[in-house]
N, C-alpha and C positions, 0 to 999 in steps of 0.2 A: 299690905293690902287689907289685912284683917281690921275690922272695926271701922273702916272708912265707908262712907255712903257710896252706892253704885252710881255710875254715870259721871263720876268726877265732881259732883257737887260738894258743897260744904256743910251738909248735915242740916239743911232747913227742914221745914215741915214736909212730911212724907218721905224723908230720906230712909233708905233701907239700911238697918244696922244688923249684920248677920248674927251676933251673939252665938258664936260657934260652939262654945262649951255647953251652953244651955241646950242647944239643938241636938248636940251629940248625946247628952245625958238623956234627953227625952226620947231620942231615937233608940238608945240602948234599953230604956225602960219599956218602950213600946214593943221592941223585939222580944224582950223577956216575957211580956204579957201575952204576946202572940204565941210564943213557944209553950207557955203554960197552958193556954187554951187548947192548943193542938195536942199536947200530951194528955190533957183531960179527956179529949175526944178519943184518942187512940187507946187509952186505958179502958174507957167505957166499951169501946168496940171489942177489945181483946176479952174483957170479962163476958160480954154478951156472946161472942163466938165460942168461948170455952164452955159456957152454960149450955148453949145449943148442942155443941159437940158431945158433952157429957150426957145430955138427955137422949140424944138421937144416934149416937155412934153405933149402938148394937143393932139399929134398924137399917143401917146402910150396908148393902151387900152388892156384889156384882150383879146379881139378879135384879135388884132394885134399879140399878143404873141402866141395865139393858132391856128392861121390860116396858111394855106399853101401859098407859093408864088403864085401870080397871075399876069396876064398882066394888070389887072385893079388895079390901085393904091388904090382904096377904099376897095378892098377885099384882098389886099396883107398882108402876115404875115411872121413870122420868125420861126415857130415851128420846121421845119426840121433842120434848122441851129442851133437852140438852143439845141435840143435833141442831134444832132451830137456832138456838143461841150461838152455837159455833158458826153456823152459816151466816148469821147476821154480822158477827164479828169479822169473818173473812171478807164478806162482800163490802162492808164499810171500809175496811182497809184497802181493798182492791180498787174501789172507786175513788175514795177521797184522796189518796196519795197522788195518783196521776192528775186529777183535777186540780189539786193544790199547786203542784209543780207547773202544770200547764198555765194556770192563771198567773203565777209569778212570772214566768217567761213572757207571756203575752203582755202583762202590765209593763214590764221593763223594756221590752224590745219592740213591740209592734203596736201597742195601743195608742190611739191618737190622744193628745192632751185635751181632755174634756172634763166637764163637771162630774160625770160618772166615774172616770178613772181617779180623779182627785178624791172623791168621796170614798172610793174603795181603798185607796192608799192611806187616807186618814184613819179609816176604821182598822186597817191592818196595823198601823202604827200604834193606835190606842190599845188594841188587843195584845200587842207585843210588849206593852209596858214601857214604851219609849217615852222619856220626859218631853212634854210639850206644853205650850201655853198659847192662848189666843189673846192678842192685844188689839184694841180698837185702832183702825187705820183710816177711818173716814165714813162717808155715807154714800150710798148708791140708791137713787130714786127715793131718798128720804129715809132709807133703812140702814142700820149700822152694818159695816163690813169689818171683819176681823182679819188680822194677819196672824197666821199660825207659825210659831217658831218651834221647830223640832230639833232635839239634840241627840247626842249619843247616849246609849244606855248608861245609867248611873251618873249622868253629868247634869244634874238639875241646876247646879250653881251657875253654869254657863248659860243655860236657858233663861234663868231668872235675871242674870246680869244683862243679857241682850234685850229682854223685854223691858227692863227698867230703863236702860239707856235709850231705847226707842221711844218710850213714853216721855222721857225727859226732853228729847230733842224735837218732839212734835206737840201739837195742841189737840190731836185727834181725840184723846181721852176726855176732853172737855165738851165735845159735841154731843148734842141730844137729838134723838130721832124725832121727827115731826109725825105724831100719830093722829 
């Protein structure tokens, strides 16, 4: 199967040739580059946090944490800001989790099939990192319409094969919208 064009064709113009070794090598190189960039950011953050801790560790005390803000630096504290941050954290979790689960149940079990539900599901799939591709499948009122092919996680090859096979079996990709 490797090295053969998708869609069963014989390698004419536009045939897709996977070049698996090159793609894997580029993938490994890209992953290494991303890891290096991440490590640079983490090291910079650790150095910054260490510097802040070294300069301010002697100023942090239980009184500083439990005191209210004051115009006098020796009596100033962060209690209201700290309590407010904890409340925001707790309320965000308390509201977002049930809303997210409820939305998922509603979409799967009760929602009518409409443009809105399809839009929501496409956005959820895009945010989840699910491989997908949109291929031309015709015109509606002179405007292009796309067929979205969505695959399982980490199964980009199947999605690309399906899109290529669909394009080879139709002439939709040659249509032009009348503007």
